[in-house]
C-alpha positions in Angstrom: 21.7 -50.6 39.3 25.0 -51.2 37.4 27.3 -48.3 36.6 26.5 -48.7 32.9 22.7 -48.6 33.5 23.0 -45.6 35.8 25.1 -43.8 33.3 22.6 -44.6 30.6 19.7 -43.4 32.8 21.4 -40.2 33.7 22.2 -39.5 30.0 18.6 -40.1 29.0 17.4 -37.8 31.8 19.8 -35.0 30.8 18.8 -35.4 27.2 15.2 -35.2 28.1 15.8 -32.1 30.2 17.7 -30.5 27.4 14.9 -31.2 24.9 11.9 -30.2 27.0 10.4 -26.8 26.8 11.8 -24.7 29.6 8.5 -24.5 31.5 10.0 -25.3 34.9 13.0 -24.1 36.9 16.0 -26.4 36.4 19.7 -26.5 36.7 21.2 -25.6 33.4 22.7 -28.4 31.4 25.1 -26.1 29.5 26.2 -23.7 32.3 24.1 -20.8 31.0 20.9 -19.6 32.5 18.6 -16.8 33.7 20.0 -16.9 37.3 23.6 -17.3 38.5 24.6 -18.1 42.1 28.2 -17.6 43.1 28.6 -19.7 46.3 31.4 -17.7 48.0 33.2 -14.4 48.0 35.7 -13.2 50.7 38.2 -10.4 51.3 39.5 -11.9 54.5 42.8 -13.7 55.1 44.6 -11.7 52.4 42.1 -12.7 49.8 40.3 -10.7 47.1 37.5 -12.1 44.9 37.3 -11.4 41.2 33.9 -11.9 39.5 32.6 -11.9 36.0 29.3 -12.4 34.2 29.0 -13.0 30.4 26.1 -12.3 28.1 26.4 -15.0 25.3 23.4 -13.6 23.3 23.0 -10.9 20.7 20.4 -9.2 22.9 20.7 -6.5 25.6 20.2 -7.8 29.1 18.9 -6.2 32.3 20.4 -7.9 35.4 20.1 -7.5 39.1 23.4 -8.1 40.9 23.2 -8.7 44.6 25.8 -9.4 47.3 24.7 -11.2 50.5 26.7 -11.6 53.7 27.6 -15.1 55.0 25.9 -15.2 58.4 22.2 -14.7 57.6 22.2 -14.0 53.9 21.4 -10.3 54.4 21.8 -8.0 51.4 24.9 -5.8 51.6 24.8 -4.2 48.2 22.9 -4.4 44.9 22.7 -2.7 41.6 21.2 -3.0 38.1 23.6 -4.1 35.4 22.8 -3.6 31.7 24.9 -5.8 29.3 25.0 -5.3 25.6 25.2 -8.1 23.1 28.1 -10.5 23.8 29.2 -8.2 26.6 31.2 -9.1 29.8 31.2 -7.3 33.1 34.0 -7.8 35.7 34.6 -6.5 39.2 36.8 -7.1 42.2 35.9 -7.4 45.8 38.6 -6.1 48.1 39.1 -5.0 51.7 41.8 -3.6 54.0 43.5 -6.2 56.1 41.4 -7.3 59.1 44.2 -9.1 61.0 44.6 -6.5 63.8 40.9 -6.1 64.5 38.7 -8.6 62.7 35.5 -7.4 64.4 35.9 -3.8 63.5 37.5 -4.3 60.1 36.3 -2.1 57.2 33.5 -3.3 54.9 34.2 -5.1 51.7 34.2 -2.9 48.6 33.4 -3.5 44.9 36.0 -2.1 42.5 35.5 -2.0 38.7 37.0 -0.3 35.7 34.3 -2.0 33.5 32.4 0.5 31.3 29.1 -1.5 31.1 26.1 0.5 32.2 25.0 0.2 35.8 22.3 2.0 37.9 23.5 3.5 40.2 26.7 4.3 38.4 29.8 3.0 40.1 32.0 5.5 41.9 35.5 5.7 40.6 36.9 4.9 44.1 34.7 1.8 44.4 31.5 1.1 46.3 31.7 0.0 49.9 29.2 -2.6 51.2 26.8 -1.6 54.0 25.1 -3.1 57.1 21.7 -1.5 56.6 19.8 -4.8 56.4 21.2 -6.3 59.6 21.9 -3.3 61.9 20.0 -0.5 63.5 16.2 -0.9 63.0 16.9 -4.1 61.0 18.9 -5.8 63.8 18.8 -9.5 63.3 20.5 -10.5 66.5 23.9 -11.0 65.0 27.0 -8.8 64.9 26.2 -5.3 63.5 29.7 -4.3 62.4 30.7 -3.7 58.7 33.0 -6.7 59.0 30.0 -9.0 58.4 30.1 -7.8 54.7 33.6 -9.3 54.1 32.4 -12.8 53.2 29.3 -14.1 51.6 27.8 -15.1 48.3 26.4 -13.5 45.1 23.2 -13.8 43.1 22.5 -12.5 39.6 19.0 -12.5 38.2 18.1 -11.6 34.6 15.2 -9.2 34.7 14.5 -8.9 31.0 15.8 -7.8 27.6 16.0 -4.2 26.5 14.6 -3.0 23.2 14.4 0.2 21.2 16.1 3.3 22.5 17.2 1.6 25.7 18.9 -1.2 23.9 20.6 1.4 21.7 21.8 3.2 24.7 23.6 0.1 26.1 25.0 -1.1 22.8 28.6 -0.3 22.3 29.8 2.2 19.7 32.8 2.0 17.4 34.8 3.4 20.3 34.0 0.3 22.4 31.8 2.2 24.9 28.1 2.0 25.6 26.3 4.8 23.6 24.5 6.5 26.5 24.4 4.9 30.0 22.9 8.2 31.4 19.7 7.4 29.6 19.1 4.4 31.9 20.0 6.5 35.0 17.5 9.1 33.9 14.8 6.4 33.3 15.0 5.4 37.0 15.2 9.0 38.3 12.3 10.0 40.6 11.0 13.4 39.6 11.7 16.3 42.0 10.5 19.9 42.2 7.8 19.5 39.6 9.8 17.3 37.3 8.2 14.1 35.9 9.4 10.7 37.0 11.7 8.8 34.8 9.7 6.3 32.6 10.8 3.2 34.6 9.8 4.6 37.9 6.1 4.0 37.1 6.5 1.7 34.1 9.5 -0.6 34.7 8.5 -3.0 31.9 8.6 -0.2 29.3 10.9 -1.3 26.4 11.5 -4.7 27.9 10.9 -8.3 26.8 10.9 -11.3 29.1 14.2 -12.9 30.2 15.5 -15.7 28.1 18.8 -16.8 29.7 22.2 -17.2 28.1 24.2 -15.9 31.0 27.3 -17.6 32.6 29.8 -16.4 35.1 32.6 -17.3 37.5 34.8 -16.1 40.3 38.4 -16.3 41.5 39.5 -16.1 45.1 43.0 -14.7 44.9 45.7 -14.5 47.5 48.5 -12.6 45.9 50.9 -12.9 48.8 50.7 -16.7 48.9 50.3 -17.1 45.2 46.9 -19.0 45.1 43.9 -18.7 42.9 40.7 -20.6 43.7 38.4 -20.4 40.7 34.9 -21.7 40.2 31.9 -21.4 37.8 28.7 -19.9 39.0 25.7 -22.2 39.3 23.4 -21.5 36.4 19.6 -21.9 36.7 17.2 -21.7 33.8 13.4 -21.4 33.5 13.1 -18.8 36.2 10.7 -16.5 34.3 8.6 -18.2 31.6 5.6 -15.8 31.1 5.2 -14.7 27.5 5.1 -11.0 28.4 6.3 -8.6 31.1 9.6 -8.8 32.9 11.2 -8.8 36.4 12.6 -5.3 35.8 12.8 -3.5 39.2 14.3 -0.4 40.6 17.8 -0.8 42.1 16.4 1.1 45.1 13.8 -1.6 45.8 15.8 -3.9 48.1 14.6 -7.5 48.3 11.4 -7.1 46.2 13.2 -9.1 43.5 15.0 -12.2 44.8 15.4 -15.9 44.3 11.7 -16.4 45.3 10.5 -14.2 42.4 10.2 -17.0 39.8 7.1 -16.8 37.5 5.9 -19.1 34.8 2.1 -19.3 34.8 -1.0 -17.1 35.1 -2.4 -19.3 37.9 0.7 -18.8 40.1 2.0 -22.3 39.7 5.8 -22.6 39.8 7.4 -25.9 38.8 10.9 -27.4 39.2 12.6 -30.2 37.3 15.0 -32.4 39.3 16.8 -35.7 38.6 16.9 -38.6 41.0 19.0 -41.6 39.9 18.4 -40.8 36.2 14.7 -40.1 36.5 13.4 -36.7 35.5 10.7 -35.5 38.0 8.6 -32.4 37.9 7.5 -30.8 41.2 4.7 -28.2 41.2 4.1 -25.5 43.8 1.2 -23.0 43.8 -0.4 -20.4 46.0 -3.0 -22.7 47.3 -0.4 -24.5 49.4 2.2 -21.8 49.9 2.8 -18.0 50.0 6.1 -18.6 48.4 5.7 -21.1 45.5 8.6 -19.6 43.6 11.0 -19.8 46.5 10.0 -23.5 47.2 10.5 -24.3 43.5 14.1 -22.9 43.4 14.9 -24.5 46.7 13.7 -27.9 45.3 16.1 -27.5 42.3 19.0 -27.1 44.8 17.8 -29.7 47.4 20.4 -32.3 48.2 20.2 -35.1 50.8 24.0 -35.9 50.6 27.1 -33.9 49.7 30.3 -35.6 48.7 33.9 -34.3 48.2 37.6 -34.9 48.8 40.0 -33.6 51.4 43.8 -33.7 51.9 45.4 -32.8 55.2 48.8 -34.3 54.6 51.7 -32.1 55.7 51.7 -29.0 53.5 48.1 -29.4 52.5 45.0 -27.7 53.7 41.3 -28.3 52.8 38.2 -26.2 53.4 34.7 -26.9 52.2 32.2 -24.1 51.4 28.5 -24.9 52.0 26.1 -22.2 50.8 22.4 -22.3 51.5 21.2 -19.5 49.1 17.5 -19.6 50.0 17.9 -20.1 53.8 17.4 -16.5 54.8 14.5 -16.0 52.5 12.6 -19.0 53.9 13.2 -18.0 57.5 11.7 -14.6 57.0 8.3 -16.2 56.8 6.4 -16.6 60.1 5.9 -19.9 61.8 2.3 -21.0 61.3 1.2 -23.3 64.2 -1.8 -24.6 62.3 0.2 -26.2 59.5 3.8 -26.3 60.9 6.6 -24.2 59.6 5.1 -24.2 56.1 7.0 -21.5 54.0 10.0 -21.7 56.4 10.5 -25.3 55.3 12.8 -27.0 54.5 14.6 -24.9 57.1 13.5 -24.9 60.7 16.0 -23.1 62.9 16.1 -19.3 62.6 19.4 -17.4 62.6 20.8 -16.9 66.1 24.2 -15.9 67.1 24.5 -19.0 69.2 26.6 -22.1 68.5 24.1 -24.3 70.3 21.3 -24.1 67.8 21.2 -24.8 64.0 20.3 -27.4 61.5 22.0 -30.7 62.4 23.9 -32.8 59.9 25.8 -36.0 59.9 29.4 -36.4 58.6 31.7 -39.3 57.8 35.1 -39.5 56.2 36.9 -42.5 54.7 40.4 -42.9 53.3 41.2 -43.9 49.8 41.0 -47.5 50.7 37.4 -47.0 52.1 38.5 -47.2 55.7 36.3 -45.1 58.0 38.0 -42.4 60.1 36.7 -41.6 63.5 36.1 -37.8 63.6 37.8 -35.8 66.3 35.3 -34.9 69.0 35.6 -31.4 70.3 34.4 -31.2 73.9 33.4 -27.5 73.4 30.9 -28.2 70.7 28.3 -30.9 70.0 29.9 -34.3 69.3 29.7 -35.9 65.9 27.2 -36.7 64.5 25.6 -33.6 65.9 27.2 -30.7 64.2 24.9 -28.0 63.1 24.5 -25.5 60.2 24.0 -22.1 61.8 24.8 -19.8 58.9 23.8 -19.1 55.3 27.4 -19.9 54.3 29.3 -22.3 56.4 33.0 -23.1 55.9 34.0 -26.5 57.1 37.7 -26.8 57.9 39.3 -30.3 57.5 42.7 -29.1 58.8 44.4 -30.4 61.9 45.2 -26.9 63.2 41.5 -26.1 63.3 40.3 -29.3 65.0 39.8 -27.6 68.4 38.4 -24.2 67.4 35.9 -23.5 70.2 33.3 -21.3 68.5 32.7 -19.9 65.0 32.6 -16.3 66.1 35.3 -13.7 65.3 37.3 -14.7 68.4 38.9 -17.4 66.2 41.8 -16.8 63.9 41.0 -17.1 60.3 41.3 -20.4 58.5 44.5 -20.7 56.5 43.0 -20.8 53.0 39.8 -18.9 52.8 40.4 -16.6 55.8 37.0 -17.7 57.3 36.2 -16.8 60.9 32.7 -18.3 60.8 33.8 -22.0 60.4 33.3 -25.4 62.0 36.0 -28.0 62.2 35.2 -31.5 61.0 38.8 -32.7 60.9 39.2 -36.5 60.7 42.2 -38.5 61.9 43.0 -39.6 58.3 45.2 -37.5 56.1 43.6 -37.9 52.8 40.3 -39.3 51.5 36.7 -38.4 50.8 33.9 -37.3 53.1 30.1 -37.2 53.0 27.7 -34.9 54.7 24.0 -35.7 55.0 20.8 -34.1 56.2 18.3 -36.1 58.1 15.5 -37.3 55.8 12.7 -37.3 58.4 13.4 -33.6 59.2 14.4 -31.9 55.9 11.9 -32.2 53.1 9.6 -30.3 50.7 6.3 -31.6 49.4 4.7 -30.4 46.2 1.0 -30.3 45.4 1.1 -33.7 43.8 2.5 -35.5 46.8 6.1 -35.7 45.7 8.6 -35.3 48.5 12.1 -34.1 48.0 14.6 -34.6 50.8 17.6 -32.6 52.1 18.5 -28.9 52.1 19.1 -26.5 49.2 22.9 -26.3 49.1 25.8 -25.7 46.7 29.5 -25.0 47.1 33.0 -26.5 46.6 36.0 -28.0 48.3 39.2 -25.8 48.2 42.6 -27.4 48.6 46.0 -25.8 48.8 49.4 -27.4 48.7 52.4 -25.6 50.0 55.6 -27.4 49.1 59.2 -26.5 49.7 61.9 -27.9 47.4 65.5 -28.6 48.3 68.2 -26.1 49.2 67.7 -22.9 47.3 64.4 -23.9 45.8 61.5 -21.5 45.7 58.3 -22.1 47.7 55.6 -23.7 45.5 51.9 -23.1 46.1 49.2 -25.0 44.2 45.5 -24.6 44.7 42.4 -26.2 43.3 38.6 -26.3 43.8 36.3 -29.3 43.4 32.6 -28.7 42.9 30.6 -30.6 45.4 29.0 -33.9 44.2 25.4 -34.2 45.4 22.6 -36.8 45.9 19.0 -35.8 45.2 16.3 -38.0 46.6 12.6 -37.8 45.6 9.8 -40.0 46.7 7.2 -39.8 43.9 3.5 -39.9 44.7 1.6 -43.0 43.9 -0.4 -42.7 40.7 -4.2 -43.1 41.4 
């Protein structure tokens, strides 16, 4: 297919997607949606992460904000956020330096001076993340220390739209503050000593309309000492909840009952996804007759990619690190293996989280220079040779830097990478200094099939390439740091079922 034909096909597909009723989950065409996924946060390596979410509508939104750690996607903090019309919420993730003892470093903490309503209300000193979901009785086999909370990803899910007295409580007054945030706290308060429950304890849909999208957000990973700012936009997904009534409104105390697998759009339990393969718009349908997790499979299908492409630069003074986030990995792998029908709801993933470098999801990797000459990757004798690297974590940082080429393991025994401060990283350094790279997932292994026989290949992934240049001028010149992020370019592959 020629470039002009491909561009025309893609334009038609995007136009069709934009004009269709939003009866299926799909990547937003305008950057706004019901669900936002922020592929990376970190407070390691001298970094802090600034985050924002914007309500572009004239309605009052109820949102679930959740932070997940990088290793196994375990929840480390969540809260309900209530945004008034055209409101913006901002926060900063910070942490004390981990340099002297990375393993026992303090947890990341959320700081905010924003006055938007939250339940629970934010402490003035900030909210530290916790290890409840991966330690003690919830031990998942990995490190149990608070330091696991210091890097990960963020998901925001619209639960619904407030009306009546609840909308009035969130709407800002002439003083610029919400009218009565305490009203929302009281609505979630469980009754004690003979007092009645707050209305939302037993009736969480009271005063709510279904979600309708219109959210966007972004993050900035800031290293003040080195003068870098790595910014990116959150991935926006629309069509997550399409029922004409009800909502996803849920107590902030109900951990994991509302997540990326909670999509709803039909009374019969069918959850659908729109994807684009080489300009063709394809609808995939999942239902409860073939899966206990149709919503999870649908949102994974929207994010499924067979190939990931991006740039790198490892010239003197440059450093490149790729972020690969698999936001549904941990949710899939919580389902049990079913010997009668294979991995089923664990698919498209197969390998459960294990704090062991020798297992994981394999991928292939190749790099070329700007003249399309293939580089031979460095083969590290202490890890599987290329192509045989493996995805072990829910968020993996790939380092394309010469100094990281012989890191022996991804555990905390390593020093942090120079840009993102990542300890849980794999080196994929190539002998070339600048060029492009591609990473692929084996078609025969990684796939989802819908009820109509369509097969989509790859793994659900998103992320970006981060590049920093540190340049010194002549005598007396100041040090100059420049930083940039490039969103990953991806290839979706679907085999459509034969029409009877």
